N, C-alpha and C positions, 0 to 999 in steps of 0.2 A: 504494500499500500504506499502510497505517495504520502511524505509528511506535508500536510496542509501548511504549516508554519513556513515552510522552505518555498511554497509555490509563489511566483512573481505575478500577483494579481494585479491587472492593468484595468482602469476603468474607461468605459465607453457607452454606446447606447444602441439599442436595437433600432433597425432601419426598415422595419417592415410595416408599420403603421405610423399614424401621426402621434401616437402617444410617445414614440420614441423613450420607451422605458430605460432607465439607467442599468446597466449589466457590468460586471467585472468579470474579466476573462482571463485565463492563461493560456499561453501559447507554447507549441512544441515545434521549433523551426518556424515553417510558414503556416502551421495548421492552429487554429482555434481548439484547443484542447477540451478546455472547461469552461463553461457559462453559468453564472447565477446573477440573481438580482443585485443591484446595488442600494444597500440600506441607506446610503448617504445620499441618493439622489432625491432632491427636494419635491418632485412630483410623485414619482412612482415608489419611492420608500422601501425598495426591495422587491416590489412585484414584479413578475414576469409570467408571460405565457409559454406555452409549450413550443410555439413557433420560434421565439428567440433561441431556444436551446439549439437550434439546427442551424444557425448562421454560418458555421464552418462550410455548409453546402453552398452558400453565396460566395464566400472567399476563395474557396479551392474546387467548388464543383464546375463541371463544364469546362470549356476551353476560353482561356484568357488570351486576349490580344496583348502583343508585347512589340509591336512595330507598327508604323503608320502604313496604310495600305491605299494604294491608287488603283482604281479601276481602269483597266486597259480596254482598247477598242473591241476586243472580241468578248468582253464581259467578264474576263479572269481579274483577279487582284493580284497585284505586284508589290512586294514590300519596297519602302523607300525610306531614307533616313529623314529624322526629324527636319533638319534645315532645309532639305529639299521640298519636303510635304508643305512646312510653313510658307515657304517662298511661292510655291505654285498654288496653294489655296489663296493666299493674299492676293495673287495676281488674278485668279478667277473671280473671287469676290469683288475686287477692284474694277474689274471688266463689267461685271453686271451692272455695278453701281454707275460708273460712268454712261453705260449705254442707256441704261432704264431708269436711273434714279435709286437712291438706297431705300425708298420704301417698298422697292420690288424684292426686297431680301426679307424672308420672313424666318423668324425664330420659333422653335418649337422644343418645349421640355425645360430642363433647368432644374432638375433635383428629384424629382419623385418624392418618397418618403423619407429619404435619409441624408440627402447631399444638396443643400441649398446655397452653401457658401460661395459658390462659383457664380452664382447668379449674377452679383453685384458687377462681377468682371466680364460676364457674357453681355451684360447690359452696356457696359462701357463700349465694347467692340460693335454692337449693333447701333448704338446711338452714334457712336463717330462714324459709321458709314452712312447714317442717315435713315436707318430702318425705323419702321414704325408700328409693325404688326407682330403680334407673339400670341403663343397660345401654350398651354400646358393640361396637365390632367385636370386641375380645377374646373377648366371650361368645359369638361363633361359632366360635371356634378353640381357645383355650388355657386354657378354664376346667377342663375334665377333667384336664389335665396339672398344673394348679396345685393341685387338690385333691389330687392323687397327693404332689406336692412337699411340700404341706401335712403329709401323713402321714410322709413320709420325712426330707428335710434341713430342712424348715421355710421354705424360699423357693424361687426360681427357680434352677436351675443351668445353667451355660453351659460349652461344650467348648473345650479349648485346641488348636484345629485347627492352629495353628502349630507345635505341637510334638508332637502326637499320633502314636504310631507307626501306629495304625490309627484312620482316621476313617470312621465310619459315618452314612449319611444314609438317613432313613425318610420317605419320602413328600416328598422334598425335592430341588429342583434347584437348589442354589445359582448354578449358571452362569447362571440366568436370574432367579430370585428373591431371590438374595443371601442375607441373613440373617446370614452370617458376612462380618465385616470384610473388605474387600479379596478378595471370594469368588473370583474368577478366578484372582487372583494366587496365592492359596493352593492352589487346586486344581491349579494348573500346578506349583507347588512340590511338592505331593504326587507328582504324576506323574513328576517328574524325579529323585526320590529313590529309590534301590533297596531302602532299609531302610525305606521306609514304604508303607502299603497303604490303600486305599479300597475300602469295601464299600456298595452302594446296593441297599435295597428299594424297588422301584417297578414298577408294572405297565408303565410307558412305557419305552421306550429314549431316555431323556432325553439332554441334552447331557453332564449330570453321570455318568450311567450309561455313556455312551460312553467315559469315562475312567477307570472304575472297574476294579480288579483282580478283583472279583467283583460281577456285576448279578444279583441274584435278583429275576427278572422274574416275580413273583409273578401269581396270578390276581387281580384286582380284589377287594377285601374280605378278603383271606386274611392280612393282616399278623400278626393274633394267633396264628393257627397257625404261621406262620414264626418268630416270636421265641419261642413257646413251645418249639418244637423246638430252637432255639438254646440256650435257657436249660436244657433238659434234657440236652442233649449236655455242656454245660459242667459242670454237676452231676454227671452219671453219668459223666464221665470224667476227674474228679479236677483240674479247672481251677479250682475256686474258691480265692480268697485267704483261707485259713483264719485266718491272723494278723489280718488287717483285720477279718474278721468277728466274731472274739473280742474284740477291743478296742474295737470301736466300734458294733456293731449287736446286736439281739436279734431273735429269731423266725425265725432262718434255717431252723430244723427245719421250721418249717411250710412254708415255700417249696419245701424240698427235697421234702417230702412231696407236695407238689402236682404235682411235674412228674418225680419218680422212676419210671423205667420206662414214661415217655411213648412211643409208638408213632411215632418219629421218621418212618419210612418211611410211615406212613399220613398224617401230617401233611404231609409232603413232596408226596404225592399230591393233597391237599386244594389245597396252594398251586400246583401245577403245575410244581414245580421239582425237578430232580435231588436226590435225597437227597445224594450226594455233593457238591454245590455248598453246600448247608446245613452239612454237617460241615465242609467247609473254611472257610466263614465262622465258624462257632463255634470251630474251633482256632485261626484267626488272633485274635480276640478274647481267648480264652482264654488263651493264650499270650504275648500281646503286653505290652511294658514299659508301655505306656500306650494307653488307648483313649478316644476322645471320640465323642459321639452326637449327632446333632440330628434332632428329629421335627419336621415341619411339617404343612402343612395336607392334604398327600395322605392322611395317617392320621387327623389330627386333625378331618377332616370326612368320615370314613367309618365303617362299622360297628365296633363295638368299640374306639372311639377311646380311652376312657379305660383300658380293659385293656391296650391298646398302649402307652400312657403307662407304666403299671405295669411291663409286661414290660421295656420298653427301660431303664428306671431298675433293676429287678432285675438286669439283665445287668451294667451297669457297677458296680453295688455288690457283687455276689457275687464279681466279678474284682478288686475293691479299686481301681476306678479313681475314686477320688475325692480331692480335695486334695492331687494331686500333679502335677508338670510332665507335660502331654500328657493330662490326664483331664479329669474333670468337676469344676467348683467352684460354691459359692455366691458371691454377689458383693454388692457395696455398691450402695444404692440413693440417689438424691437424694430421690426420692418412688416408691414401689412402685406399680406398674400395677394390681396385684391385691391383695386382702386373703388372705394365705396363712393361713387359720385353719381349724380344724376345727369351730367354732362356725357351722355353715351355718345362713342363714335362707332361709325359702321365699316364694315369691310369695303374694299376698294371696287369690287366688281359688282357683287350681288346686293350691297347695302344691307347686308345681315347685321344687326345691333351687336355690339360688343360688350356686354354687361361685364362689368369689373375690370375693363380694360383689355379682354381677351377675345380673340377670334374663337369662335365656338367650333369645337372639334369637327362636328358634322359639316362645318363650312369650309374646312380648308381646301379639301381636294377640289371642290367646285370653283374655289378662287384661284387654282391653278389650271384646270382642264377648261380652258376656253380661249377665244382669240382675243379678248379684251386688252387693250394697250396697257391697262394699270394691273394686270394679273400679276401674282407671285412667280417670279422668275428664277430665284434661288433660295435654298432652305439650308439653315443650320439646325441640326438636331442633337440635342445634348441629354443624356442620361434618361432617354425617352424612347419608346418603342411603338409609335404610331401605326406601322404598318401592321401591327399585330393587335392594338388597343383601340383604335378608333373604328365606328361603325362602318360596315361595308369595308373591310381591310382592302379588298381587291382594288376598290377605287382610290383609295390612298396610294397603293403600290402603283397604279397607272399614272397618277398625279406625279409622283416621284420620277417617274421614267420620263416625263414630259418636261420637267425642269432644266433650265441651261445649266445649273450647277447645285450640287447637294452635298453637304459634309455631316458626317455623323461622329459624335465624339462619345465614347462607351467604353466599358471594359471588355465586351465581348463583341462577336460578329453575330448581332442580332438580325432577326428578319428584316428589321429596317435598314441597319447597316449594309445588307447585301443588296440594296438597290442604290446606294450612295456612291458617288464619284472619288470621295476620300472618306476613309475612316480612321480616326486618331485615336490611339488606346489611352484611357484615362487609368490613373491608380485607382484601386478600389476604396471604398469609404473606410476601410480601416487602414488604410496605408498612408493617409494625408490628415492635415487639420480640416475638420469639417463640423457642420452645424445643420440644423434646421430651424426654420422660424415659425414651427407649429407652437407658438407662445399663445396658448388659448384658454388659460386658467384665470379663476377669480376667487377668493380676493388676493391670493398669493400667486404670482405669476413668475415664471423661472425661465432660464436659458442655460443651455449647455453647450460649450465648445469643446468638441472632441479632439483630443491629441491622437497622433497614429500610434497603432499598437503593433504594426508591422511595418518593415522597411517597404518602399515601393517595389513592386515587379519591376526588374530590369527593363528598360525600353518604355516604362509608362511616365505619364506626367499628369500632376494634378490639373483640373480644369483652369484655375486661376492662371497658370503658369502658361497653359495652350493660349488663353484668351490674351495674355500679355505679349506674347511673342507674335501673335497674329497684328496686334495693335501698333507694335514696333515696325513690322514690317510692312505695313500699310502706311507708315508715317502720319499717324493721327494724333502725334503729341510733338509739340514742339520742345526740342531740348532746354531751352532757357526756362520752362515751366519747372522742369526737374531741378534744375540747378538752383532756382530761386527757393524750391521748397526743401531741399537738402540743406541749403544754407540756413534756413529758418529753423529746421528741426535741430540744428546744434545749440540754438538759443533757448530749446526747451519747447514743451508742447503748447505752452500758453501762446509763445509768438507764432509756432507752427499753425495753430489754429487761426489766429488773425491773420496771418499770411495767406493760407489757404482759402479763406472766405474773400479776401481781398482780391486774389488771382481769379476767382470764380466771378465776382462782380465786375472786374475791370476786362476781362478777357472772355466773352461768352462762349469763345470756340472751346475752351476748357471744360466748360460744364459737361459735355456729354461723357467726357473720359474721365470724371473726377474719381470715380473708384480706382481706375488705373494709376493716377497719381499718388493717391494713398498707398497701393501696392508697391508701387516704385520707390517711394520716399520713406514713409513711415513702416512700412512691412519689413524690409532687411533689419530694423532695429528690434523687432519684436523678439523676445526669448524663444529659444528652442525651434528656431525655424518656423515660426508660426507666422509667417509673410502673409498668407492669404486672410489672416485676421483683422487686417488694416482697415477693412471696412467697418468692422465692428466699433472701432473707435469713434467715428462720425455717428454711427447710429447710437452709442451710448450718449453722446452729446445731445443728440436729437431728443431722445427720451426723457433725459434729465432737463431740458430745456422747457419742454411741454408738461412733465409732471413730476416736478421736483420733490414735492411732499412724499409722493409715493415712492420715489427711488431712495429718499432718505428714510423713509419708514422701512425700507428692507434692508438697511444697514449701511448704505453707500453715502458718504456725506457730499459727494459731486460726481460729475460726469467720468473724470478720471480715475476715482476710487472704483466706480462701477466696472470700467474698462478693465482695470487691473485685476478685480475680482473675478471677471470672465476668463481673463488669462490664465489665472493661478488655479481655480478650483475644478479639478477634473469631474466631479460629480454633478457641476453645474450650479448655479446660484439664483436665488430668488433676486429678480431685478425691480419688481413693485410689490407693495403689500398695500391693501385698501381696506377701506370700512366696509363690512358687509351691508350695513344699512345705509344707503343713499351714496356709497361712494362711487358707484358706477354711473352715476350722473355726471361726474368728471370727464369722462369719455364720451358724453354725447356732444356733437358739435353744437355751437350756437345755432346753426342753421336748422337744426332738427329739434329745436325748443319752442313751442311745445310740439310734440310728437304729432305729425300729421297722419291720422289713421286712414283716411280716405285716399286711396290709389285709384283713379277712375278707371282706367282699362280693366284693372283686376275685379273691380266691382261689377262690372259689366259682364265678365266671365263668371263671376258668382252669381249674378241673376239669370244667366242663361243656363246654368247646369239642368235647371227643371226641364228644359227642352233638349238637352244634349244626350246623345245615346253613348254610354260608358263602353260598349262593346267595340272591340276593333278585330273580331275574329270573322271567320266566314265558312261556308261549307267546305272550302278547300282547305282552309287553315283554321281548324275549329279551337286549338290549344292556345293558351297564352305560356311562352317560353320566357323564363327569366334567365337571361344569358350572362353568367358571370356571378353566381352565388358565391358568397363566402362561407367556407366549411373548415373544419378542424384542422385539415392538413392542405389548406391552398393558401396562396399568398401572390403578391404581384410577380411579374416576369423576371425580376432580378434574379430569382432562383433559377438558374438555367442547368439544372441537374435534377432530373425526375426522382433519383434516389431518396431525396430528402423527406418525402412522405413516408410516414409510418403506417398509414392505413389511407383508403380512398384514393388510392395510386392510379386507378383506371378513369378517374373525372367522369362518374356515372351520371346517367340521366335519370333524375328522380321523378317519379310518378306514382299516384296514388293508387290503392288496390283497385278500386271500381274502374278506373280508366285501364289499369293494366289487364284485368280480365276480359274487358271488353274488346281490347285489341290483340288477345292472346298472347300476352307478354308474361314472361316468368322470371324471377329474380336471376339476374346473371347472363340473360340472354342479350342478343344485340338488337337494337331498334335504329330505324333510319328516321332521323328529323330533317324536316324539309321547311323552308321558308321561302319568301318571294326571292331571296338573294342566293340561296344555296342549299346544299344538302350536306348531312354528316352522320356518322354511325358512331353509337355509344353504346356501352354497356348499360343494363337496366337495373336500377336500385328501386324497388317497390316499397313505399313508406308513407305511413299515415300522417307524416307532417304535411302532406302535399293535400290540396283539395281538388275534387275533381275538375278538369279542364285547365289545370295548372301543373306545368312541369319546370324543371331547371336543370341547368348546366352549370358546373363551377368554373370560377376564374382560375387564371394561372395556367391552363393546359393548352395542348396544342402547339408547343414550340418546334420549330426544325432546330433540333440540337445535333452538333458534328458527331458522326459516329453512330447515331441511331438510324436504325433501318425504317422505321416509321415514326410518326407522331403518336404521342400518348395523350389520348383523351381529344376534345374536340377543342379548337380555336374558336371561341365563341362569336366572334366579330366577321367570322366567315358567313354568319348566318344573320347578322343585323343589318339594318337599312338605315342610311345616313338620311333619307327624306323624311324619317319618323322621327320627329322632335318636336320639343316644346314650343308652343306659338309664340312664346315672348323671348326666352333665352336661347332657344335652338339646342338645348342639352338633348341627348340621344334617350331613346327609349329601350335602352339595353335590356330593362327589367320588364318590358311589355313587347314580345316578338309575337306576331302571330305565326302559328307552325301547325304542322302535320306530323303526326307520329305512325310510323309504319312497322309491323314486325318483319324481321329478316328471315328467309327461309333458312331453316336448318340444313347445315352441311351434311353432305351424304358420307 
């Protein structure tokens, strides 16, 4: 047995979901040998789930890239050295910019669940080129909600599930997908407390639903009808918090008029749920001392997703569940993940609204595959696999082939990389300084800067260094800027800060590449090679300038002290601490006070529900397929090694017993799933968690891995349709795909 006292434990974090739970690991050579929760982590407190324990399959599973690759005329890839790759890529990007304008260069990705630190420097490159358009995974999920938030409280809100009397989960299974810090512990604590309750709206009998006091197992795609009914019951039965509404909001009369007298019985019928259950849920919410609500992909990638976000927020607002213990709160950011603005730009060709400042994932391919002069001509894709993750993957691959230039930066030769002109090998997330900006907690919000726990794989570079080299090669920085800032830095951070701000004010051409200037001047002075953390210095000053009291309450006397703490504390630091009662108002912009409850286009959609058909199936496609369900051993596609799964390794199609019997399907047999976009074959898992007419396939399967004779499981987005999207945000209907299931003939 190994003497635990002799093990060199290193602190880092899980990179598989937005919770980024703190972990400590020991290494043997280049292998992550042991993993356990980090009890010193300010958010996760030692908690971790089973998936984190398999992280060596990310670090050492599959095939890593260790040299830049250039696609030749015959479609094969040729290794090239870094200097050659950087020079050629810069020349190609510069050519597209000079010919079509920088706005024709599109950026996709930038971090996923674990690596956001390079984003500042990617932004410097793209802004320096004159690029204006970008997208990432959030544009497939959260932009409709963000647009609603922009109208209401002006920023993202988070629930206080540690203290909420009633916790509500919409299309969310935190037992598997987490999202809530220490999710399983919190769910267990709710279940043990007789004074607390949990409500789940989900078509599936998930692990979370099994623990709920009320599970509203609605028909797929009817969430809006269910939430409208709950809101109407609250309004019509005197459960609104009139004092809160009078003091803090405007426009409640229009909301009341939109739901007053709504036929709750009819809406319950649409949902396939007993009216009494909906009324019980509404009563729990309307009479509780505190309510927290979490909506996730189950509703955000289904019909009426933006309307659902609006209704969800109206429910906790009209009941006064904001800025108090156990309720919903705005929170601090080190760097916002989205632009919470009502000044919404549109895509250049089709005019698709860009909520949150992001091009919707469903709109990217159509912004390339056309003859419009403003179409996207080049694409830089980093730490993302859109040729696998976007709806109708085939159309995205076609779009990539039509580009004049494409660059992928990643650790492996992904499905997307195999369509690119150049592929640059990045160091893994455990081989470089790294962080994420999922700082989504209240009242104590934290941030962790992760140090490398392994040396970089030879031949790879961190993304910030890749972007820095491209910026230099393109000549986007004037040498005198660097000379000026390095000289100022010798006189201390105070002089450096004043000089930096003066430079940005006097020479506007320096503004787009500001992050690079920090990297090139402040970065090399940071301890232990933490050059890429330079951008965090500016962000520390920004958060302190905006919320000094909250930063000081977390124990940091000023911005420099906060930055020093971020650099020094490997488990992470609390960056802000706020009051549970009332403190969240400090994060509500002045323009959002009072909160304007009436959003006219969404009130119109709410009124139209009574005349809308919730069904999108047909005789040809009678099932609703949920494409990309999260399960015990599924994760995003950074796991490029199918052996990481201890069970569920075949990516089964889940179907209820009634449907299986009607189709002649048996456990473990093969079935063919067909949609308007394609067909696939999967093994069958018969389960009572599914309801009739509803089937599901898991996420993270269907990868084309080197050395594998065939795909394992189904690539879900070979079946999805980019045209099926939310009417406001254009987010995809991954969780609501009309489909047909056919039994496969038995092999002789």
